[in-house]
N, C-alpha and C positions, 0 to 999 in steps of 0.2 A: 685182574689177579692180585696188583697191589693194594687194592682197595679192600679185598677179602682179607688178604694177610694182615693189614691194620686192623680191621674189625675183629679177627681172631685175637690178635695180640692184645688189644684193648680188653676184650673178653676176658682174657685170661688175668690180666692184671686186676681188673675188678670183680671176678667171680668170689675170690674169699670175703670180700666185704658185704657184697651182695647176698651171698650165701648166711653167712651170719646173721645179718639185719633179718633175713626171712625166717630164719630158725627163731631167733629172738621174738619177732613179731608173734608169730604163729604160738610160741610158748606162752607168750603175755596173753594173747587173746583166748587160747584155750582156758588159761588158769581163771582169768578174770570173767569170763562169760561161764565156767562152770560153778564158780562161786555164785554170781548173780542168779543162775539158773536153780541149782539144788541148795544153797543155803538161803538165798534171799527170796526163792519162791517167784522170781519173775519170769516172764516169757523170754525165750531165746531171742527173739527180735527185739525185744526193749533193752536186752544186755548191750546191744552194739552203741547204746549212749554212753557207756562207761569206759569204751575205747579212746586212747588219744588221738589227735589229729593225725591225718596221714594214714591211718590203718583201714583204708577204703579197700584194698585189695585183699584183705582177710575174709575168709569165708568160714561160716560156721554150721557145724552138723550136730544133733544131738542124738545120742542113744539113751533113752528114757529107761530100758531095763538094766543096762550097765550103769547109770547114772554118771555119764561121762559126756565131754564134749570135744569134737575134734575142731582144730582151726588149721586152715590150709592157706599158703601163700603159693598162688597158682605156678604149678610146675617146678617149685624149688623145694618148699618145705610143708611138713604136716605135723602137728604135736597134738596130743591127747592129754586132758587132764580129768581125773576120775574122782569122784566124791566118795570118800572112806569116813564112816562115823569115827568120830573122835580126832580125826585129822583134818576134816575139811576137804578140800579140792587139791588134790595131788597130782603133779605131772608124772607122766611115763617116763621111762628112760628116754633121755635124748638121742634122736638119731642124727648123725651127721651126714 
């Protein structure tokens, strides 16, 4: 029981930082991949080359009809960037 209490306490302590990194990483991934795909015209799989080291957990999906890319950090964060003429790729409003 004590181990569970310590685990829950530690999780509550690091959650804000972990959540912040996950949201930021997903937003960065969506924006970079959207630009790569819809501005650069590259394949979505090729866009992972543009990611920073340590972004291996970020997954990407594209919606060709909407010209958007969604990046996900498993179980924690999801962000979408959409290509808009004259603006480039724009992130949707952040969800906390």
